Backbone bond lengths (Angstrom), bond angles and torsions (degrees), N, CA, C in turn:
res aa  C-N    CA-C-N  psi(-1)  N-CA   C-N-CA  omega(-1)  CA-C   N-CA-C  phi
1 M - - - 1.468 - - 1.521 110.00 -
2 T 1.306 115.43 139.36 1.455 120.28 179.63 1.527 110.29 -83.08
3 S 1.323 114.78 165.47 1.466 119.55 179.33 1.526 111.62 -66.12
4 H 1.326 116.52 -33.97 1.469 119.44 178.63 1.523 110.96 -65.50
5 R 1.327 117.04 -40.10 1.465 119.65 179.03 1.525 111.08 -68.07
6 I 1.322 116.45 -38.47 1.471 119.62 177.38 1.523 110.46 -63.22
7 L 1.331 116.94 -40.58 1.465 120.66 178.33 1.522 111.28 -63.68
8 I 1.322 117.14 -41.09 1.464 120.40 179.41 1.526 111.10 -64.63
9 I 1.334 116.83 -42.19 1.472 120.36 179.18 1.522 110.67 -65.17
10 T 1.332 116.77 -39.91 1.468 120.52 178.75 1.521 111.43 -63.64
11 L 1.323 116.96 -44.69 1.463 120.13 177.93 1.523 111.69 -63.03
12 E 1.323 116.67 -38.20 1.460 119.46 178.89 1.523 111.31 -66.21
13 L 1.322 116.96 -39.87 1.465 119.89 176.99 1.522 111.56 -64.67
14 L 1.330 116.89 -40.19 1.464 120.01 178.53 1.523 111.37 -64.66
15 V 1.322 116.70 -40.07 1.463 119.92 179.33 1.523 110.66 -66.04
16 C 1.321 117.51 -40.68 1.461 120.58 -179.23 1.526 112.50 -73.16
17 V 1.329 118.02 -23.86 1.462 121.18 -179.76 1.521 111.35 -75.81
18 I 1.333 118.11 -28.50 1.461 121.79 -175.22 1.524 110.14 -60.63
19 H 1.333 115.37 126.59 1.460 120.96 177.53 1.524 108.35 -160.55
20 P 1.328 118.18 133.45 1.473 119.59 178.90 1.520 111.33 -68.36
21 V 1.338 114.80 149.23 1.467 120.22 -177.07 1.517 110.32 -75.97
22 G 1.341 116.45 -53.22 1.459 120.15 176.19 1.506 114.86 77.93
23 S 1.325 119.48 17.33 1.461 121.00 -177.72 1.516 112.66 -87.54
24 Y 1.321 118.15 -13.92 1.459 120.56 -176.26 1.523 111.48 -114.28
25 W 1.330 116.43 16.95 1.460 120.38 176.11 1.526 109.11 -108.95
26 E 1.318 116.48 140.93 1.454 122.41 176.54 1.521 108.72 -127.04
27 M 1.297 114.50 150.38 1.453 118.92 178.51 1.521 109.79 -69.71
28 A 1.319 116.32 138.34 1.462 120.91 -179.88 1.524 109.56 -74.95
29 I 1.349 115.93 130.70 1.457 120.94 -178.96 1.524 110.50 -96.73
30 H 1.348 114.84 -35.18 1.460 118.65 -176.93 1.521 110.02 -79.61
31 V 1.304 116.12 126.13 1.460 122.62 177.84 1.517 107.81 -126.45
32 N 1.294 116.87 134.16 1.453 121.78 -179.86 1.527 109.71 -66.42
33 S 1.317 116.34 122.42 1.459 119.69 -175.59 1.518 112.43 -73.57
34 S 1.340 116.97 -22.77 1.461 119.59 -179.55 1.508 113.09 -80.47
35 S 1.315 118.28 -6.93 1.462 121.70 -178.59 1.514 109.11 -100.42
36 F 1.296 116.17 135.13 1.459 121.62 178.58 1.513 111.41 -96.02
37 S 1.341 117.86 5.54 1.453 120.98 179.34 1.507 109.69 -81.82
38 S 1.302 115.10 166.29 1.451 120.48 177.02 1.511 109.34 -72.31
39 S 1.330 116.81 156.30 1.458 121.24 -178.42 1.508 110.55 -71.48
40 P 1.342 117.43 157.22 1.454 119.54 177.63 1.512 111.16 -61.79
41 L 1.306 115.26 157.45 1.463 119.62 -177.53 1.517 110.86 -64.25
42 C 1.292 117.19 -45.55 1.459 120.98 175.09 1.513 108.60 -162.41
43 A 1.283 116.69 158.11 1.459 122.09 179.37 1.511 108.21 -143.60
44 S 1.297 116.22 159.65 1.456 121.02 -175.78 1.514 109.80 -107.74
45 H 1.325 116.69 138.54 1.454 122.96 174.06 1.525 110.74 -106.70
46 H 1.298 118.09 8.34 1.454 122.31 179.89 1.516 109.04 -102.24
47 D 1.297 116.60 158.92 1.452 122.64 -179.50 1.510 112.17 -103.44
48 S 1.314 117.92 12.68 1.467 120.74 -179.08 1.518 108.75 -82.20
49 K 1.330 116.17 86.92 1.462 120.58 -177.92 1.516 112.74 -66.36
50 P 1.339 120.40 -36.40 1.473 117.72 176.29 1.522 113.30 -59.89
51 L 1.354 115.79 -39.37 1.459 118.14 178.07 1.528 111.29 -68.13
52 Q 1.333 116.12 -37.02 1.460 118.92 177.57 1.528 111.31 -65.51
53 N 1.325 116.11 -41.65 1.465 119.36 178.55 1.527 111.42 -65.54
54 L 1.348 115.86 -37.19 1.461 119.33 176.94 1.521 111.04 -65.53
55 E 1.337 115.64 -40.96 1.465 120.03 177.01 1.530 111.01 -61.03
56 L 1.326 115.91 -43.50 1.461 120.37 179.79 1.523 111.30 -65.85
57 L 1.333 116.30 -40.88 1.464 119.96 179.78 1.524 111.41 -64.19
58 L 1.328 116.43 -44.10 1.463 119.39 179.25 1.529 111.63 -66.64
59 S 1.329 115.91 -35.84 1.469 118.81 178.39 1.521 111.52 -66.57
60 M 1.339 116.52 -36.99 1.461 119.63 178.60 1.525 111.25 -72.24
61 L 1.335 116.08 -37.45 1.462 118.99 -179.67 1.522 112.46 -69.17
62 M 1.318 116.61 -18.45 1.464 118.55 177.00 1.525 112.10 -64.54
63 F 1.323 116.60 -21.86 1.467 119.36 178.84 1.519 112.08 -72.11
64 L 1.329 117.63 -7.64 1.460 119.51 173.05 1.524 111.75 -66.04
65 R 1.318 116.56 -17.26 1.464 119.50 178.00 1.527 112.65 -71.43
66 L 1.296 116.72 -3.60 1.465 119.40 177.33 1.522 112.39 -67.01
67 Y 1.339 117.25 -8.17 1.468 118.62 174.73 1.532 110.71 -63.50
68 L 1.341 116.73 -21.17 1.460 119.96 177.92 1.530 111.99 -67.70
69 V 1.338 117.04 -20.71 1.467 119.77 179.79 1.519 110.32 -66.78
70 H 1.334 116.21 -47.43 1.464 118.28 -179.00 1.525 111.07 -68.66
71 R 1.331 117.77 -29.93 1.464 119.45 175.52 1.530 110.69 -68.32
72 T 1.332 116.67 -39.17 1.464 120.24 177.48 1.523 111.26 -63.76
73 I 1.337 116.04 -43.33 1.467 119.67 178.05 1.522 110.75 -62.60
74 L 1.318 116.34 -39.53 1.463 120.08 -178.58 1.521 111.62 -67.89
75 L 1.338 116.97 -42.62 1.461 119.93 -176.46 1.523 112.58 -74.05
76 H 1.330 117.60 -27.62 1.464 120.89 -179.16 1.523 112.24 -100.88
77 S 1.306 117.32 12.24 1.456 120.05 -179.96 1.521 110.39 -80.26
78 K 1.333 115.71 143.22 1.463 120.41 177.00 1.521 111.84 -69.39
79 V 1.325 116.03 -22.84 1.467 119.50 178.09 1.517 110.66 -66.22
80 L 1.323 116.42 -42.91 1.460 120.00 -178.98 1.520 111.93 -75.43
81 L 1.325 117.36 -31.00 1.459 120.37 -177.84 1.522 112.95 -84.45
82 S 1.312 118.12 -13.36 1.460 121.39 -178.12 1.524 110.23 -82.26
83 A 1.333 116.19 127.69 1.468 120.20 179.48 1.522 111.69 -70.91
84 S 1.334 117.08 -33.75 1.469 119.76 179.23 1.519 111.20 -66.59
85 Y 1.338 116.70 -40.67 1.459 120.13 176.56 1.523 110.75 -59.58
86 R 1.321 116.07 -46.11 1.464 120.11 -175.55 1.523 111.40 -68.79
87 S 1.322 117.61 -38.27 1.465 119.58 -179.53 1.524 111.33 -68.69
88 I 1.331 116.70 -45.65 1.464 119.65 178.79 1.524 110.70 -67.53
89 G 1.325 117.04 -36.76 1.462 119.75 178.00 1.512 113.03 -66.97
90 S 1.329 117.62 -35.96 1.467 120.12 177.53 1.519 111.29 -68.05
91 L 1.335 117.32 -32.58 1.464 119.64 177.02 1.520 111.89 -70.01
92 N 1.326 117.67 -28.59 1.465 122.00 -179.24 1.523 113.04 -101.72
93 N 1.342 117.40 11.44 1.470 122.64 177.48 1.530 111.83 56.83
94 I 1.325 116.08 49.18 1.461 122.21 179.08 1.521 108.44 -107.38
95 N 1.331 116.25 127.79 1.454 121.84 177.24 1.530 109.02 -89.61
96 F 1.314 116.00 126.42 1.460 120.98 -178.87 1.522 109.15 -84.29
97 T 1.312 115.69 78.05 1.450 122.49 177.99 1.524 109.87 -98.47
98 F 1.334 114.49 178.45 1.464 119.06 178.88 1.524 111.23 -65.29
99 R 1.316 117.38 -30.59 1.460 120.14 178.68 1.529 110.83 -63.86
100 F 1.335 116.18 -41.88 1.465 119.42 178.84 1.523 110.85 -66.59
101 V 1.329 117.29 -41.80 1.466 120.48 178.99 1.526 110.70 -64.56
102 L 1.337 116.65 -38.52 1.464 119.92 178.63 1.528 111.20 -66.00
103 K 1.329 116.50 -38.39 1.470 119.40 176.66 1.525 111.36 -64.09
104 V 1.340 116.33 -39.10 1.464 119.77 178.32 1.529 110.71 -64.91
105 L 1.338 116.75 -42.14 1.464 120.22 178.96 1.525 111.62 -65.42
106 M 1.334 116.84 -41.38 1.460 119.81 178.68 1.521 111.86 -68.51
107 N 1.321 116.49 -25.57 1.464 119.49 177.84 1.526 112.00 -80.26
108 K 1.336 117.37 -37.55 1.458 121.01 -177.68 1.527 111.95 -85.66
109 H 1.337 116.95 -47.12 1.468 121.57 -177.53 1.532 109.16 -129.59
110 P 1.315 119.73 72.55 1.472 120.19 -175.36 1.525 113.13 -68.42
111 A 1.328 117.74 -45.42 1.463 120.26 -176.92 1.528 111.27 -67.55
112 R 1.329 117.11 -42.61 1.462 120.35 -179.55 1.525 111.42 -65.69
113 T 1.330 117.00 -42.07 1.465 120.57 179.96 1.519 111.20 -64.36
114 L 1.333 117.14 -43.77 1.463 120.42 179.95 1.521 111.25 -67.05
115 L 1.326 117.94 -37.29 1.463 120.91 178.85 1.523 111.38 -65.45
116 V 1.326 117.47 -43.11 1.468 120.71 178.16 1.519 110.57 -63.43
117 F 1.326 117.47 -41.16 1.465 120.48 178.99 1.526 111.32 -64.49
118 I 1.335 117.57 -41.28 1.467 120.49 -179.09 1.522 110.79 -65.52
119 L 1.331 117.90 -43.69 1.466 120.47 178.27 1.522 111.64 -64.12
120 F 1.328 116.75 -42.78 1.458 120.42 179.29 1.526 110.78 -64.20
121 F 1.321 117.25 -42.39 1.466 120.57 179.05 1.523 111.11 -67.97
122 W 1.319 117.88 -36.18 1.463 121.60 179.80 1.527 111.21 -62.36
123 L 1.322 117.18 -47.84 1.461 120.67 179.71 1.525 111.55 -67.06
124 T 1.335 116.96 -41.32 1.464 120.10 -179.00 1.521 111.48 -65.70
125 A 1.334 117.08 -45.99 1.461 120.24 -179.84 1.526 111.35 -66.16
126 S 1.319 118.11 -35.08 1.469 120.59 177.54 1.522 111.14 -65.41
127 W 1.317 116.60 -40.92 1.464 119.53 177.88 1.528 111.23 -66.90
128 M 1.320 117.69 -38.96 1.462 120.64 177.29 1.527 111.15 -64.91
129 L 1.327 117.10 -39.84 1.467 119.78 177.06 1.521 111.31 -65.41
130 T 1.323 116.82 -37.40 1.466 119.92 176.64 1.522 111.41 -63.96
131 L 1.333 117.14 -39.44 1.461 120.34 176.50 1.518 111.60 -62.75
132 C 1.330 116.58 -39.34 1.462 119.72 -177.92 1.524 112.44 -72.56
133 E 1.333 117.23 -33.02 1.462 120.74 -171.51 1.523 113.94 -100.91
134 R 1.320 118.85 -2.60 1.463 119.39 -172.96 1.522 112.87 -68.30
135 K 1.338 118.14 -29.81 1.468 119.25 -176.58 1.523 112.56 -79.08
136 T 1.330 118.84 -12.50 1.464 121.35 179.55 1.518 112.71 -85.82
137 Q 1.327 117.70 -10.56 1.466 123.06 -178.11 1.528 111.58 58.14
138 A 1.343 116.67 30.97 1.462 121.44 177.98 1.524 109.53 -93.99
139 S 1.334 114.87 176.51 1.467 119.00 -178.84 1.522 111.93 -67.84
140 T 1.328 116.75 -24.50 1.462 119.40 178.83 1.518 112.43 -73.42
141 G 1.340 117.96 -8.09 1.449 120.53 175.50 1.511 113.55 -78.17
142 Y 1.322 118.02 -6.93 1.455 122.60 176.87 1.523 109.73 -91.71
143 M 1.299 116.28 146.05 1.459 120.74 -174.86 1.526 111.82 -67.41
144 D 1.330 117.71 -38.76 1.462 119.19 -178.90 1.522 111.86 -67.09
145 T 1.342 116.64 -39.11 1.467 119.70 176.97 1.516 111.26 -67.94
146 A 1.336 116.44 -37.38 1.465 119.55 177.73 1.527 111.26 -65.16
147 L 1.334 116.64 -38.87 1.467 119.51 176.57 1.524 111.31 -61.83
148 W 1.331 116.80 -40.90 1.467 120.67 178.73 1.530 111.21 -66.48
149 L 1.325 117.39 -44.08 1.462 120.77 -178.51 1.524 111.42 -65.46
150 I 1.327 117.03 -42.04 1.471 119.60 179.11 1.525 110.54 -66.10
151 A 1.329 117.20 -37.32 1.467 120.28 -179.01 1.525 111.53 -65.42
152 I 1.336 117.43 -47.36 1.468 119.15 -178.19 1.522 111.12 -72.33
153 T 1.331 117.77 -27.13 1.465 119.65 175.73 1.518 110.63 -74.82
154 F 1.319 117.24 -39.02 1.463 121.07 178.64 1.526 111.15 -64.37
155 L 1.318 116.74 -37.49 1.463 121.19 179.34 1.520 112.79 -83.24
156 T 1.345 117.45 4.22 1.478 124.18 179.59 1.524 111.39 54.81
157 V 1.344 116.70 36.37 1.464 120.67 176.75 1.521 109.70 -89.76
158 G 1.340 116.57 -59.85 1.452 121.02 175.85 1.518 113.71 64.80
159 Y 1.335 118.00 73.01 1.461 120.73 178.86 1.527 112.48 -68.54
160 G 1.316 117.82 -28.19 1.455 120.82 -179.95 1.507 114.51 87.80
161 D 1.330 118.76 2.61 1.463 120.28 179.38 1.516 111.94 -74.77
162 V 1.334 117.44 -27.68 1.461 122.48 179.31 1.516 107.83 -129.60
163 A 1.329 116.09 139.54 1.464 120.76 179.77 1.520 108.83 -143.58
164 P 1.327 118.39 146.16 1.470 120.50 177.38 1.522 111.16 -70.98
165 N 1.326 115.67 152.19 1.463 121.55 -177.70 1.521 113.13 -106.74
166 T 1.310 118.60 -26.10 1.462 121.73 -177.47 1.522 110.56 -100.87
167 S 1.326 114.67 162.29 1.469 119.75 177.79 1.524 111.15 -66.44
168 C 1.320 116.01 -35.69 1.462 119.93 177.98 1.526 110.92 -63.88
169 G 1.335 116.58 -43.56 1.455 120.04 178.16 1.518 112.58 -65.09
170 K 1.330 116.84 -37.24 1.466 119.75 176.97 1.526 111.03 -65.44
171 G 1.337 116.23 -37.42 1.462 119.24 177.08 1.516 112.20 -65.18
172 V 1.341 116.41 -39.71 1.469 120.17 177.57 1.526 110.66 -63.97
173 C 1.332 117.11 -42.11 1.467 120.24 178.76 1.524 111.46 -66.69
174 L 1.339 116.84 -36.83 1.464 119.65 177.70 1.527 111.17 -64.16
175 F 1.325 115.96 -45.11 1.463 119.80 177.99 1.527 111.12 -64.81
176 T 1.332 116.44 -35.32 1.463 120.11 177.53 1.523 111.43 -64.51
177 G 1.341 117.20 -40.28 1.458 120.13 177.60 1.514 112.70 -63.63
178 V 1.344 116.18 -40.95 1.469 119.81 178.34 1.527 110.55 -63.98
179 M 1.326 116.83 -44.31 1.461 120.07 178.67 1.531 111.43 -66.20
180 G 1.330 117.06 -32.43 1.456 119.75 176.72 1.518 112.49 -64.85
181 V 1.337 116.48 -40.80 1.467 120.05 177.22 1.527 110.34 -64.90
182 A 1.347 116.78 -41.93 1.469 120.26 179.71 1.529 111.19 -64.55
183 C 1.323 117.05 -44.13 1.471 119.60 179.50 1.528 111.71 -67.42
184 T 1.335 116.92 -33.10 1.462 119.49 175.99 1.523 111.01 -64.18
185 A 1.342 116.35 -41.28 1.468 119.78 177.17 1.529 111.04 -63.60
186 M 1.337 116.86 -41.52 1.462 119.54 177.16 1.527 111.49 -64.63
187 L 1.329 116.68 -38.45 1.464 120.00 178.63 1.528 111.32 -64.75
188 V 1.331 116.68 -40.00 1.471 120.15 177.22 1.527 110.44 -63.07
189 A 1.348 116.56 -41.11 1.466 119.75 178.69 1.528 111.35 -64.37
190 I 1.329 117.26 -40.01 1.469 120.58 179.81 1.525 110.85 -66.43
191 V 1.340 116.70 -44.14 1.467 119.95 179.74 1.526 110.70 -65.32
192 T 1.338 116.66 -38.91 1.466 119.97 178.06 1.523 111.27 -63.09
193 E 1.339 115.87 -41.06 1.463 119.26 178.27 1.523 111.71 -66.13
194 K 1.338 116.90 -37.76 1.462 119.53 179.48 1.530 111.73 -68.96
195 L 1.335 116.66 -33.73 1.457 120.16 -178.35 1.519 113.24 -85.41
196 A 1.329 117.52 -9.31 1.463 120.00 -178.98 1.528 110.35 -73.18
197 L 1.327 115.75 151.33 1.462 121.52 178.98 1.522 110.43 -77.84
198 N 1.325 116.05 143.59 1.456 119.28 174.48 1.526 110.05 -81.64
199 K 1.330 116.33 -174.76 1.463 120.09 -173.32 1.521 111.96 -65.36
200 G 1.326 117.26 -45.34 1.457 119.94 179.94 1.517 112.47 -65.40
201 E 1.339 116.39 -42.20 1.464 119.86 178.81 1.524 111.78 -64.54
202 K 1.342 116.44 -36.18 1.464 119.13 177.11 1.521 111.38 -64.91
203 H 1.336 117.12 -41.31 1.465 119.86 179.60 1.530 111.03 -63.46
204 V 1.335 116.78 -42.10 1.463 119.76 178.67 1.527 110.70 -64.73
205 H 1.333 115.57 -43.82 1.464 119.89 -178.66 1.527 111.28 -63.39
206 F 1.332 116.78 -46.49 1.465 119.65 -179.52 1.533 111.72 -68.87
207 F 1.327 117.24 -31.56 1.464 119.86 177.04 1.527 110.93 -65.07
208 M 1.337 116.43 -43.02 1.463 119.44 177.93 1.523 111.25 -68.11
209 L 1.329 117.73 -36.23 1.463 119.92 175.79 1.523 111.13 -63.14
210 D 1.326 116.30 -40.55 1.463 119.66 179.60 1.534 111.07 -64.19
211 I 1.328 117.01 -38.43 1.468 120.08 177.63 1.530 110.71 -64.81
212 Q 1.332 116.18 -43.16 1.463 119.57 -179.97 1.527 111.53 -64.92
213 I 1.334 116.89 -41.33 1.465 119.50 179.01 1.524 110.64 -67.00
214 S 1.333 117.39 -36.30 1.472 120.13 177.62 1.528 111.00 -62.56
215 K 1.340 116.95 -40.71 1.462 119.65 176.72 1.525 111.07 -63.82
216 R 1.320 117.01 -42.37 1.464 120.03 179.31 1.525 110.93 -66.14
217 I 1.338 117.23 -34.02 1.473 119.80 177.49 1.524 110.61 -66.15
218 R 1.345 116.91 -40.27 1.464 119.40 178.29 1.533 111.39 -64.18
219 H 1.347 115.55 -40.88 1.468 118.44 177.25 1.530 111.05 -65.47
220 A 1.341 117.02 -39.35 1.467 120.01 178.82 1.524 111.24 -66.11
221 A 1.338 117.16 -38.83 1.469 120.01 177.41 1.530 110.94 -65.45
222 A 1.329 116.14 -38.24 1.471 119.03 176.77 1.523 111.03 -65.00
223 N 1.329 116.69 -37.96 1.468 119.67 177.28 1.522 111.50 -64.99
224 V 1.339 116.71 -38.07 1.468 120.05 177.65 1.526 110.45 -62.88
225 L 1.331 117.21 -45.42 1.470 120.33 178.58 1.529 111.67 -63.39
226 R 1.314 116.29 -39.95 1.469 119.41 179.73 1.523 111.49 -64.43
227 E 1.352 116.09 -45.09 1.458 118.93 179.99 1.521 111.34 -67.07
228 C 1.330 117.45 -33.08 1.475 120.01 175.87 1.534 110.84 -63.41
229 W 1.328 115.46 -42.88 1.465 118.77 179.60 1.529 111.22 -67.14
230 L 1.335 117.02 -41.89 1.462 119.31 178.89 1.520 111.58 -65.62
231 L 1.341 116.20 -38.42 1.463 119.19 177.69 1.527 111.14 -65.93
232 H 1.321 116.20 -39.71 1.462 119.76 178.45 1.532 110.90 -66.26
233 R 1.334 116.26 -36.35 1.467 118.97 -179.25 1.527 111.53 -70.24
234 T 1.333 116.91 -38.86 1.462 118.97 179.22 1.519 112.61 -74.86
235 S 1.345 116.81 -22.71 1.465 118.79 178.75 1.519 112.14 -72.99
236 L 1.334 117.47 -19.74 1.457 120.40 179.21 1.521 111.57 -74.41
237 T 1.332 115.64 -30.19 1.467 119.90 178.64 1.517 109.12 -102.78
238 K 1.303 118.48 125.29 1.463 122.40 -176.63 1.525 112.89 -82.04
239 A 1.331 118.03 -7.41 1.465 119.54 -172.91 1.524 112.49 -77.30
240 H 1.323 117.96 -34.02 1.469 121.55 -173.54 1.533 109.78 -100.08
241 R 1.326 117.47 74.44 1.467 120.36 179.26 1.536 111.61 -75.50
242 G 1.324 116.50 -35.75 1.464 118.93 177.85 1.515 112.03 -63.19
243 E 1.311 116.72 -43.31 1.466 120.40 177.16 1.519 111.35 -66.23
244 H 1.349 116.09 -32.85 1.467 120.02 177.69 1.535 110.89 -64.99
245 R 1.333 116.62 -44.52 1.473 119.69 178.20 1.533 111.04 -65.82
246 R 1.325 116.93 -36.22 1.472 119.58 178.69 1.520 110.94 -64.50
247 H 1.308 117.82 -40.75 1.465 120.62 177.97 1.532 111.35 -69.58
248 Q 1.324 117.18 -29.91 1.471 119.39 174.27 1.530 110.90 -63.35
249 R 1.331 115.53 -46.33 1.469 119.07 178.35 1.530 111.18 -63.44
250 C 1.312 116.75 -41.13 1.471 119.65 178.14 1.524 111.49 -64.05
251 L 1.330 116.89 -36.42 1.463 119.92 178.25 1.525 111.44 -66.90
252 L 1.332 116.36 -43.51 1.469 119.33 178.42 1.528 111.23 -63.60
253 E 1.337 116.88 -39.23 1.466 120.05 177.88 1.526 111.04 -66.27
254 A 1.325 118.04 -39.61 1.466 120.80 178.33 1.523 111.34 -65.99
255 I 1.334 116.99 -38.15 1.469 120.32 177.08 1.524 110.51 -65.94
256 R 1.342 116.87 -39.85 1.471 120.03 178.94 1.523 111.25 -63.37
257 V 1.323 117.19 -44.32 1.471 120.92 178.73 1.523 110.61 -63.66
258 F 1.329 116.69 -40.64 1.466 120.43 179.47 1.533 111.01 -62.85
259 R 1.333 117.70 -44.53 1.465 121.00 179.21 1.526 111.49 -66.38
260 H 1.324 116.67 -38.75 1.470 120.15 179.22 1.529 111.02 -63.35
261 L 1.327 117.19 -42.30 1.464 119.97 179.28 1.523 111.75 -68.32
262 R 1.321 117.28 -37.42 1.466 119.82 177.12 1.525 111.02 -63.75
263 L 1.341 115.93 -42.48 1.463 119.48 178.04 1.529 111.24 -64.70
264 K 1.320 117.30 -39.91 1.463 121.27 178.55 1.520 111.22 -63.86
265 Q 1.327 117.33 -41.26 1.462 120.80 177.71 1.523 111.57 -66.55
266 R 1.322 117.33 -37.83 1.461 120.56 179.10 1.527 110.76 -65.28
267 K 1.333 117.46 -42.79 1.468 120.50 178.00 1.524 111.32 -63.92
268 L 1.328 116.52 -40.46 1.465 119.74 179.66 1.522 111.13 -64.36
269 R 1.311 117.75 -42.80 1.463 120.18 179.99 1.525 111.65 -69.75
270 D 1.329 117.74 -34.22 1.465 119.95 175.29 1.523 110.99 -64.34
271 Y 1.335 116.72 -40.40 1.465 120.14 179.28 1.526 111.04 -65.95
272 V 1.332 117.02 -40.58 1.467 120.51 178.97 1.520 110.74 -66.54
273 S 1.331 117.48 -40.02 1.468 120.14 178.54 1.519 111.42 -66.42
274 E 1.338 117.92 -35.04 1.466 120.36 175.33 1.520 111.05 -65.54
275 M 1.328 117.44 -38.34 1.467 120.10 177.38 1.519 111.49 -63.54
276 V 1.317 117.30 -36.15 1.465 120.58 -179.05 1.516 110.94 -76.31
277 D 1.348 117.64 -38.55 1.461 121.11 -175.05 1.519 113.32 -80.98
278 L 1.338 118.41 -19.00 1.462 120.12 -177.09 1.520 113.12 -63.37
279 P 1.352 121.12 -44.47 1.474 118.54 175.82 1.521 113.01 -62.49
280 K 1.332 117.95 -33.08 1.457 120.08 178.11 1.519 111.22 -65.74
281 V 1.337 116.15 -41.73 1.465 119.88 178.68 1.516 110.54 -67.13
282 T 1.344 116.79 -35.03 1.463 120.32 -179.68 1.513 111.30 -67.22
283 W 1.328 117.32 -40.91 1.459 120.74 -176.66 1.517 113.23 -88.58
284 Q 1.309 118.35 -5.17 1.459 120.33 -177.59 1.530 112.73 -65.70
285 P 1.375 121.26 -44.16 1.471 119.31 177.70 1.514 113.42 -60.39
286 A 1.346 117.10 -37.22 1.465 119.44 178.73 1.523 110.76 -64.47
287 G 1.342 117.13 -39.89 1.454 120.05 177.48 1.510 112.63 -65.97
288 V 1.331 117.11 -37.15 1.466 120.61 177.93 1.521 110.60 -65.26
289 E 1.352 116.71 -41.23 1.464 120.01 179.29 1.529 110.74 -64.19
290 C 1.344 116.79 -42.21 1.469 119.25 178.87 1.519 110.93 -63.90
291 C 1.336 116.62 -38.03 1.461 120.30 179.59 1.519 110.67 -66.09
292 I 1.333 116.62 -41.64 1.464 120.45 179.17 1.518 110.72 -65.11
293 D 1.354 116.67 -41.88 1.464 120.01 179.58 1.525 111.11 -63.97
294 S 1.337 116.60 -39.80 1.464 118.91 -179.99 1.522 111.22 -67.66
295 K 1.334 117.07 -37.89 1.454 119.81 178.35 1.527 111.47 -67.62
296 C 1.346 115.72 -39.36 1.468 119.16 179.46 1.522 111.25 -66.55
297 S 1.345 116.25 -37.63 1.465 118.82 -178.93 1.527 111.75 -73.04
298 S 1.352 116.77 -30.12 1.462 119.48 -179.16 1.519 113.39 -85.13
299 S 1.332 117.68 -16.84 1.467 120.43 -179.14 1.523 109.91 -73.34
300 P 1.342 118.75 142.15 1.474 120.91 179.84 1.515 110.79 -71.35
301 P 1.316 118.54 149.90 1.463 121.44 -179.45 1.522 110.95 -71.34
């Protein structure tokens, strides 16, 4: 065994050993009759603040056992259990870690994976906030209030009707806000990907755009010819100089519109040709390698 593996096993044993003692906590008997919320989970009638802080610290450190969740996902994943995945991955030097499995899940089921993570984080953060706030006997020590506070903090709304009282609770709310911003960014990326056009839809859309631009180019070319004829007709008569200058301006404007549409059509066709040629460029090295391998195998020794 390597030193790194021994260190990992030691850390795992330390994380699994952590457990609060719970010998100096008593269930709270007094409940405010004017409140319709559920009673706090537990409260302390002792004044031993070091023991209370130790209890709180051990209770928070117990959440380090959540590393077992990613191990469970990894061991029960179809990616890891599939022989075809493992054989192809070994040929391409791919390590089947939790990061790879998470990428596969986000690629196949992005909305479902993000929803499960948000619900799991919401319940976990609410329970952590309840642990931090239970000794203050405030409204945030109740589970329903903690669920509301974590939800509005995660959504970056912040009504201000409820606020944490302890430093631990403020830290949980701060971390919840950061995770809310990150999940919002992931949600925007997922929605953008769902609303984006696929390859066939893009080809149809760009084809119709090209037809529309071609029609506008023909109309612009006709306008250029018309203004040229009108300018030529007014140039024959010297009396209408104002009309001659007006037709000059109209001709220059028609030429500008014609050039702008031609440039727009050229950019659109270049973009479409890049979309078509990109898969060919991507698969070209693989074809060259196969050709080289076939030539090497067919050549005499």
